[in-house]
N, C-alpha and C positions, 0 to 999 in steps of 0.2 A: 645602147645600154649593154649589148653583148660585148662590144669592144671595150667598154669601161670595166666590166667584170672580168673579162678574159685577161686584160692587161695586168690585173693584180695577181694572176696565177694562183687562185685559191689553194689548189692541191699542193703545188710546189711550195708556196709560202708556208702552209701549215706543216708540211713534211720537214722543212728546213728550220723552222723557228719554234714550234710548240715545245719541244724538249728543252730549249734554252729558257723559255718563259717559265716552265715548271721549275727549272733549276734556280731561277732568280726569286720566285715568289711562292713556290710550293703548291699547296692545295688551292690557293687563290688564283690559279691560272685562268679559270673562266671569267672572273670579274675583271682581271687585267685585260683580257682580250676585249671585253665589252668597253672598258675605259679607253682603250686605244681608239675606239670608234668616235669618241666625243670630239677631239680636235679635227678629225677627218670630216665629220659632218659639218662642223663650223666652217671649215675651209671650202667645202663643197658649196655651201650657200654663198661664199664670197665669189667663187667661180660663176655660179648661176647669176648673181647680181651684175657682175662685170660683163658677162657674156651678153646679157640683155641689152646693154648700151653699146657694146663694142665687140661683135662676134668676129674677132680676128684670130686666125689660127696660131698666132704668136703667143696668145694667152698671157702668161706672166710677163713676158718681154714687153708687150704693148701696153698692158694695163699698168705695170709699174712705171713705165715711162710717162703715161698719162697722169699718174698721181705724183710722182717724185722727180721726173726728169729723165733725159736720155741715158745718162750713165747708170743710174739704178736699174732702168729698164734693160740695158744691155747685160748687166750682171744677172738679172733675173732669167734672161734667156740662156745665159751660160750655165746657170745652175741646172736647168732642165737638160741641156746637152750633156754636161759632164756626168750627171747622175745616171742618165740612160746609157751612156757609153760604158761606164764602169759596171753597171748591173748586167749588161749584155754578156760580159765574160762569164759570170756565174750561170746565167741562163743557158748559154751555149755548152758549158761544161756539164750541167745537169742533163740537158737534152742528149748529149753524146753518151754519157754514162748510162742513162736509162734506156737508150736505144739498144746498146749492147746487151743489157740485162734482159730486155724483152725477148731477145732471140737466144738467150742462154749463153752468150759469150762473156762469161764472168771474168775470164782472164783479160780480155780486151777492155772491159769496163774498169779494171783496176790499173790499166796502163795510161799514164798521163799523155803520152804521145798519140795513141790511137783515139783516146777520148777527145783530145784537142782537135784532131783531124775531123772527127765526126761533128764536133761543135762548130767548126768553121763551115762545114757543109750545110749545117742547119741554118746558120746565119745567112749564107748565100741564097739558100732556097727561100727563106722568109723575106729577104730583101727583094727577090724576084717577084714574089706574090704582092708585096706592097707597091712595087714598081708598076705592075699590071693594072691595079686599080682598087679603089676603096670598096666597090661593090663586092668583088671577089673576096677581099679581105674580110668584110663583114659577114658574108655567107659562110666562109670557113670558120669564123669565130663562133657563129651560132651553133654549128654542129659540134665543135670541140667543147663548147661550154655546156651543152646539154649532156654530153657524156660525163663530163667532170662533175657537175652538180648532182646528177642522178646517182652516180656511184658513191659520192660522198654521203648522200642521204641514206642510201642502202647500208653502207658501212657503219654509219653512226647508229641507226636504228637496230641493226643486227647486234652491235656491241652492247647496247642498252638492254636488249632482250636477254642476252646471255648473262649480263651482270645480275639480273634478277631471277635467273634460272638455277637449277641444281648443278649445271655444268659450268658455273662461273669459275674463272681462273683464280688461283690463290691470291693474286695481287689485286683483285677486283675490290672496288669500294662502292657503297651505295651513295647516290648523290645527296649532298648535304647543303643546307641553307648557308652554312659558314663559307662555302666555296665562293659565294657571291657577296661577301662582306670585305671590302677593301681595308677596313680598320684592323683586320686580323693579320695583315701582312707585317712581318717582323720589323721593318724600318722604312723610313721615307726613301732611303737610298735604294732598297730592294724594289719598292713600288715604282720609282722612277726608271730603274733599269728594265723592269718588266713592261711598263707602258711604252718605253722607247722601242723595245723589240716588237710590241704589238702594233705600233704605228707603222712599222715597215710592212707588215702583212696587208695593210689596207692600201698601200701606195699603188697608184696606177690608174685609178678611176678617171683622172683628169684627161686621159687619152680620149674619152668621149667628147670632151670640149675642144680638144685640139683639132678635131675634124669638123668643126662647126661650119666652115665655109663650104663643105661638101654635103651638108645635112639639110633636109627639108625643114622649113621653119627654123632657121638657124639661130634666131634670137631666143627661142624657148626650148626647143627639143634637147640640145646638148646639155644645158644647165639642169633640166629636169632629169635627164639620164644620169648625170653625175650624182645627184642627191639620191635617187632611187638605188643606184649601184652601191653606194655606201651602206644603205639600210639593208639591202639583200646580203651584202658581205657580212654585216653584223649577225644576221640570222644564221648564215652558214657557219661562221667561225664559232659562234656560241654553241651551236649544236655539236660540232665536231670536237671542240676542245673539252666540253663536258663529257661526252661519250668516251673519248680517248682516255681521259683521266679516270673515269669510273671503271673502265675495263682494265687498264694497264697499271693504275696507281702511279705514284711518283717516286718509287724506289729506284735505286741505282743497280739493281740486279734483275735478271730475267727480262721480262717485257716492260719493266718500269720506264717511265718517260725520261728519267734522268740518268738512265744507264748510258754511259759514254758510247756504247756500241749502237744505241738507238737514237740518241739525241739529234744526230745530223740527218736522220731520215725516219721520223716517227711513223709515218704512214706505212712504210715497208714492213717493219716488224709488227705493227698494229694490225695491218691487213692480213698478214699470214696467219696470225693467231685467231682472228675473227672468222675468216673464211675457210681456213685450212688450206691444204695443198693438194687435195685429191678431188676428183669429180668436178661437180659444179663449183665447189669452193676454190679448186685450183684455177678454174677459168676466171672466176672473179678476182683472184689474187693477181693473175696475169693482167686482167683489165685494170687493176689498180696501178700496176707498174706503167701500163699504157697511159693511164690517166695523168700520172705525174709527168710522164714524157710529153704528152700533148699539152699539158698545162704550161710547162717550161717553153715548149715550142710556140704555143699561142702567145705567151708573154713576150717571146723574142720578136714575134711579128708586130705586136702592138706597142712594143718599145721603140721600134723603128718609126712608126707612124708619128708620134708627137715630136720626136727629135727632128725628123725631116721637115715637118711643118713649122717648127720653131725657126730653124735655119732658113727656110723658105721665106717666112715673114720678115725675119731680120734682113734678108737680102733685098726684098722688095721695098723695105723702108731705108735701104742703103746703110744698114748697120753691119752688113757682111758683103763680100764681093758679089757682084751682080749675077755671076754664074749660078749661084745657089738659088736664084729666083726663077730659073727656067722651068717651064711646064711642058710635059709631053703632049704633042698635038692630038694624039689619039686617045691615050689613057687618061689624060688630064690630071696627072700626078706630078709632084715636084721631082724632076728627073735627077739632077745633080745632087740635090739634098738627100734623096732616098739612097742613091748609090753610094754617096760619100759616107753616109751613116753606116752602111754595111761594111764598106772597105775599112773605115777607121776602127770599127768594132772588131773586125777580124785582126787587124794589125795590133790593136791593144791587147787582145786576148792572146795572140800568138807570142808577142814579145814577153808578156808577163809569165806565160807558161814556160817559155824557154829560160827566163831569168831565174825564177824561183816560185815554187808552189806556195811558199809562205807569203811572199809579196802579193800574189794573186788573192789569197784568202783575206789579207788585211785590206787590200784595195776594195774588195767586195763589201767588207764590213763597214768601210768608210762612207758608203753610199747614203747612209742615213743622214749624214750631215747635209749633203746636197738636197735631199728631200725636204728636210726641215727648213732649209734656207729658202727655197723657192716657193714652197707652200706657205710658209709664214709670211714671206714678202707679199704674196697675193692677198692674204688676209688684211695686212696693214694698208695695202694699196686700195682695197675696197673701202675701208673705213675713211681714209683720207679723201678719196675721190667723192664720196657721197656725204661728206661732213655737213654740207649746207642743207641737206634735205632729210637728215636723220630724225629731226623732231616733227616732221610733217605728218607722220603717221606711226602707229605702233608697229606696223609691218616693216617700215623702213628702219625704225630704231633697232628692232631685233635682227632682221635678216640681212641688213646692210651695215649694221653698226656693232651691236653687242656680240653676236655670234662670231662674225669674222675677226673682231678684236680679240675675243677670248681664244679663238683658234691660233691667231698669230702669237699671242703672248705665251700660250702653252708650248708652241713649237720653238719659240725663242728660248724658253727655259730649257727644253730638251736639247737644243743645239748647244747652248753654253755648257750645260752639265756634261753632255757627252764629250764635247771637244776638249774641254779643259779639266775634266775630272776622270770620267770612266775611260775614255779612249786614250787619254794622255798617260795613263798609268803604264809604266814599262812592263808590268805583269799581264796587261791586257793584250790579246792578239798574239801573233807569232813573230813579229819583228820589233826591234828597238833601234831608234835613231838618236844619235848624240847630237844635240843642237847647241850652238853657241849660246851661252848665258842660261839656257834651260836644262842642259845636261841630257840624260837618257829620257827619251820620250817615246811613248807607244807609237808604233808605225801607223796604226789606224788613224790617230788624230793628225799626224803629219801629212798623210796622204789626203785626208779629207779637207783640211785647211789649205794644204798646198795646192790642191786642184782649183780651189776658189781664187787663190793668189795668182795662179797661172792665168786664170781668166782675166784678172786685172791687167796683167802684162799684155795679153792678146788684145784687150780693149785699147790699150795705149798704142799698140802697133796699128790696129785698124783705124784709130783716130788720125794717126800720122799719114797713113796711106790714102784713106778715103774718109775724110772727116765731116762730110755733110750731115750725117745723122746727129753728130754731137754738136754741131754749130747751128744747123737749121733743121731740126727734126720735124718730120711731117705729122708727128703725133705730139702736138705741143702740150705742155703741162697745163692741166685744166681741172675743173671740178664740176660736179653735177649741178645744174641750174636749179634754183628754188622753184622755177616755173614747172619743172618736171615733177 
């Protein structure tokens, strides 16, 4: 559960996203954060159900193949890999930037070159920890997570106390019931954009399931951890979003959440105002910077875990070269898969940093498409695999049918809306690409869809070089027996 929670990087996710949610939906930010939880819980139940019958660390790769066949399964695995590699660039950049800010080196924090160097070092260190073993990884995550959650709760409660005191800032607002009414959002478009952003901050709990083969009681524990993680995230996010909005307001001046100077790092300005910069408050402000740093660092580590295990599973099923299926004789971790994830992430981050900061920003924004793709695919795979037993009990109908299907449909809608409307708008993001027949298209959409198309090309190459997975898969297409 610690790995599942830490992988979402609660502090980092809130710092980077809450301001943009407020910009999209205004005072209804708290309810939008809560609504983002719904598809995540639905998909968490899909993971739980599939893990009970097939606790394979390939997760979406194996389960999609079991439901729909080897090609769909391969693309599900690719969705995990490409989403994790892309987001590693952003996590590394945040870790590097906050590392310099923690020691007061503001000039280095603003330098793209020095920040990139620090980010590369972070990736290398976290890759090493993942290489040494899952027990060390889990122990580290527990300590980092305790610091993160405790400080978030202290920050939120301190802010709410000040809101209702005589020292409340001018921007402060008392909590209103209307903040939790989705029907007061201006338009369906604004609601969709807000929920799409909210879905991103929940992403990552599936890491708890990707380590299923290294978990005691692997059929039950990982799935339960995934569901519990999403519920705990809901409580954390609802508390922080409500307190931040009450304390800072949603104005575009001063400490307002939609102030462009704050929107990219809400917790930084929020924390300084709540805690102050002197005495104990100054120490807590520094701890808040440390918390966001450790949040990004922890997520860097836990992003390596599922990708390494997905490629490991794909290799053992002969869907990737066999070298990715090697296990360290002492540490019992996927060696080539873990190291390769670190090396590819470093290369991807370094190349995009050298090419353009704008391309790097848009590539990071595109990760939502990869998330919606493989999460949604898992939901549909669950429904199709269990289709013959859905009517055998109310539990099966809801937990293996209705909820996974609802989650899959919601994510399919978000994927299509984002890819072909929001992200495709040339005004969205920082890059524009002129495509044949389509004309100017937002770079975020091109990168997101393009990364999945690259996966199809790699799949064809893999099939030509080593086609046994596609011709004779050892996970044949099947369905749950009515006897079960």
